[in-house]
C-alpha positions as CSV (number, residue, x, y, z in Angstrom):
1,M,-19.6,7.8,-8.7
2,D,-22.9,6.1,-7.9
3,D,-26.6,6.9,-8.5
4,H,-27.9,5.9,-5.1
5,P,-28.0,8.6,-2.4
6,L,-27.1,6.3,0.4
7,I,-24.1,5.0,-1.5
8,H,-23.1,8.6,-2.2
9,Q,-23.1,9.4,1.5
10,V,-21.3,6.2,2.6
11,M,-18.6,6.4,-0.1
12,R,-18.0,10.1,0.4
13,A,-17.4,9.4,4.1
14,I,-15.1,6.5,3.3
15,V,-13.1,8.5,0.8
16,K,-12.8,11.5,3.1
17,R,-11.6,9.4,6.0
18,A,-9.2,7.3,3.9
19,L,-7.7,9.9,1.7
20,N,-8.8,13.4,3.0
21,P,-8.9,14.8,-0.6
22,D,-9.2,18.5,-1.4
23,A,-12.6,17.8,-3.0
24,I,-15.0,15.0,-3.7
25,F,-17.4,14.9,-6.7
26,H,-20.2,12.5,-7.5
27,S,-22.3,11.8,-10.6
28,N,-25.7,10.1,-11.2
29,D,-24.9,8.4,-14.4
30,L,-21.9,7.5,-16.6
31,Q,-22.3,10.4,-19.0
32,Q,-22.4,12.9,-16.2
33,A,-19.4,11.3,-14.7
34,I,-17.5,11.7,-17.9
35,E,-18.5,15.3,-18.2
36,C,-17.5,16.0,-14.6
37,A,-14.1,14.3,-15.2
38,Q,-13.5,16.5,-18.3
39,D,-13.8,19.6,-16.1
40,L,-11.4,18.4,-13.5
41,R,-7.7,18.9,-14.3
42,N,-6.3,17.2,-11.3
43,L,-8.5,14.2,-11.0
44,D,-6.5,11.5,-9.2
45,L,-8.9,8.7,-8.3
46,V,-12.3,7.5,-9.5
47,V,-14.6,5.1,-7.7
48,L,-16.8,3.8,-10.6
49,D,-19.9,1.8,-9.7
50,L,-20.8,-0.7,-12.4
51,G,-24.4,-0.2,-11.4
52,L,-24.4,3.4,-12.5
53,P,-27.0,4.2,-15.2
54,G,-25.2,4.2,-18.5
55,C,-22.6,1.6,-17.4
56,H,-22.7,-1.7,-19.3
57,D,-20.5,-4.0,-17.3
58,I,-16.8,-3.7,-17.8
59,S,-17.2,-1.6,-21.0
60,A,-17.7,1.4,-18.7
61,V,-14.2,0.9,-17.2
62,T,-12.8,0.6,-20.7
63,E,-14.6,3.7,-21.9
64,F,-13.5,5.8,-18.9
65,R,-9.9,4.6,-19.1
66,K,-9.7,5.5,-22.8
67,K,-11.0,9.0,-22.1
68,F,-9.0,9.5,-18.9
69,P,-5.7,7.5,-18.8
70,R,-4.2,9.3,-15.7
71,P,-6.7,8.8,-12.8
72,K,-6.7,5.6,-10.9
73,I,-10.0,3.7,-11.1
74,V,-11.5,1.6,-8.3
75,V,-14.5,-0.4,-9.4
76,L,-17.4,-0.7,-6.9
77,S,-19.9,-3.5,-7.7
78,V,-22.4,-5.9,-6.3
79,V,-20.9,-8.6,-8.5
80,D,-18.5,-10.9,-6.8
81,Q,-17.5,-13.2,-9.7
82,R,-13.9,-14.0,-10.3
83,E,-14.2,-13.4,-14.1
84,T,-15.7,-9.9,-13.5
85,V,-12.8,-8.9,-11.2
86,I,-10.2,-10.1,-13.6
87,A,-11.9,-8.3,-16.6
88,A,-12.2,-5.1,-14.6
89,M,-8.5,-5.1,-13.8
90,D,-7.6,-6.0,-17.4
91,A,-9.7,-3.1,-18.6
92,G,-7.6,-0.7,-16.5
93,A,-9.0,-0.7,-13.0
94,S,-6.4,-0.5,-10.2
95,G,-8.9,-1.8,-7.6
96,Y,-12.1,-3.8,-7.2
97,V,-14.3,-3.8,-4.2
98,T,-17.8,-5.2,-3.7
99,K,-20.6,-3.4,-1.9
100,G,-20.5,-6.1,0.7
101,T,-16.9,-5.3,1.5
102,P,-16.4,-4.1,5.1
103,V,-15.9,-0.3,5.3
104,P,-12.4,-0.6,6.8
105,V,-11.3,-2.8,3.9
106,I,-12.7,-0.4,1.3
107,G,-10.8,2.4,3.0
108,A,-7.6,0.4,3.0
109,A,-8.1,-0.5,-0.6
110,L,-8.5,3.1,-1.6
111,K,-5.4,4.1,0.3
112,L,-3.5,1.3,-1.4
113,V,-4.6,2.3,-4.9
114,A,-4.0,6.0,-4.2
115,A,-0.4,5.1,-3.2
116,G,0.1,3.3,-6.5
117,G,-0.8,-0.2,-5.5
118,R,-3.5,-2.6,-6.7
119,Y,-6.3,-4.2,-4.8
120,A,-8.4,-7.2,-5.8
121,P,-10.3,-9.5,-3.3
122,L,-8.3,-12.7,-3.3
123,E,-11.1,-14.6,-1.7
124,I,-13.2,-13.9,-4.8
125,L,-10.4,-14.8,-7.2
126,R,-10.1,-18.1,-5.3
127,S,-13.8,-18.8,-5.5
128,S,-13.6,-20.9,-8.7
129,G,-13.7,-24.2,-6.8
130,L,-10.0,-25.1,-6.9
131,R,-9.4,-28.6,-5.5
132,N,-5.6,-28.9,-5.4
133,A,-4.1,-26.1,-3.5
134,K,-0.3,-25.9,-3.8
135,P,2.1,-24.8,-1.1
136,L,4.4,-21.9,-1.8
137,S,7.4,-24.2,-1.7
138,A,6.2,-25.7,-5.0
139,L,7.3,-22.6,-6.8
140,G,11.0,-23.1,-6.1
141,L,11.5,-19.5,-4.8
142,T,13.7,-18.4,-2.0
143,E,12.2,-17.4,1.4
144,R,12.8,-13.7,0.7
145,E,11.2,-14.1,-2.8
146,L,8.2,-15.8,-1.1
147,E,7.9,-12.9,1.3
148,V,7.8,-10.5,-1.7
149,L,5.2,-12.7,-3.3
150,R,3.0,-12.5,-0.2
151,L,3.2,-8.7,-0.2
152,L,2.6,-8.5,-4.0
153,V,-0.6,-10.5,-3.6
154,R,-1.7,-8.0,-0.9
155,G,-1.2,-5.2,-3.5
156,L,1.7,-3.4,-1.8
157,T,3.9,-1.1,-3.9
158,N,7.6,-1.7,-4.3
159,C,8.3,1.1,-1.9
160,A,5.9,-0.4,0.7
161,I,7.5,-3.9,0.3
162,A,11.0,-2.4,0.7
163,A,9.9,-0.8,3.9
164,A,8.2,-3.9,5.2
165,L,11.2,-6.1,4.5
166,N,13.9,-3.5,5.2
167,I,15.4,-4.0,1.8
168,S,16.0,-1.6,-1.1
169,Q,13.5,-1.1,-3.9
170,S,16.0,-2.4,-6.5
171,T,16.2,-5.6,-4.4
172,V,12.4,-5.8,-4.4
173,K,12.4,-5.5,-8.2
174,Q,14.9,-8.3,-8.5
175,H,12.8,-10.6,-6.3
176,A,9.6,-9.5,-8.1
177,R,11.2,-10.6,-11.4
178,S,11.9,-14.0,-10.0
179,V,8.3,-14.2,-8.8
180,F,7.0,-13.2,-12.2
181,H,9.2,-15.8,-13.9
182,A,8.1,-18.6,-11.4
183,L,4.4,-17.8,-12.1
184,G,4.8,-17.2,-15.8
185,V,3.3,-13.7,-15.6
186,S,4.4,-10.2,-16.4
187,T,2.2,-7.9,-14.3
188,R,1.1,-7.5,-10.7
189,T,-2.5,-8.2,-11.5
190,E,-1.4,-11.4,-13.1
191,V,0.4,-12.4,-9.9
192,I,-2.8,-12.1,-8.0
193,V,-4.8,-14.0,-10.6
194,A,-2.1,-16.7,-10.8
195,A,-2.0,-17.1,-7.1
196,A,-5.7,-17.6,-7.1
197,R,-5.7,-20.0,-10.0
198,L,-3.0,-22.2,-8.4
199,G,-4.7,-22.0,-5.0
200,L,-1.5,-21.1,-3.4
201,I,-1.4,-21.5,0.4
202,F,-0.1,-18.4,2.1
203,E,-0.4,-19.5,5.7
């Protein structure tokens, strides 16, 4: 949902290629977007531009989420500040992409969110000028738990992680609990934020 015709066209093409949905709708302002969503019974995913008329920063995400708790929300914005990304995710967004993000990355992010994952640009979350990056070994996790951590940071779902590592989803959950404990967090979004805050080295 965006008010600029060019963004409409580009995002429509990206969404169609990435998800091939039955229908795509767009709105020119936040109120129109809300009214449109009210008429759609099977709304699955919303791309919400923070530059849309009527949007007031992250409050637009909060308002939309309160009215429509089921659809997944991906925020589209020109803002590339770490605090804004975190605030959007905390407000209920499942993804955050900037308008400068390469088209293939936006498509991949949409696919990930549609599959139940979460996407946040780690390079933005790391942009706070951290000086003392820590190696993953500093967390005291096993090698398999570290592999799960790497995939969690990429936003993969438990199902996708299980397939990538050839392990069961219950085993993924066990390893994820260990990761959460090591980082002192309780959600997947917090894993991404904690990794950025600690400047963890994933190479």
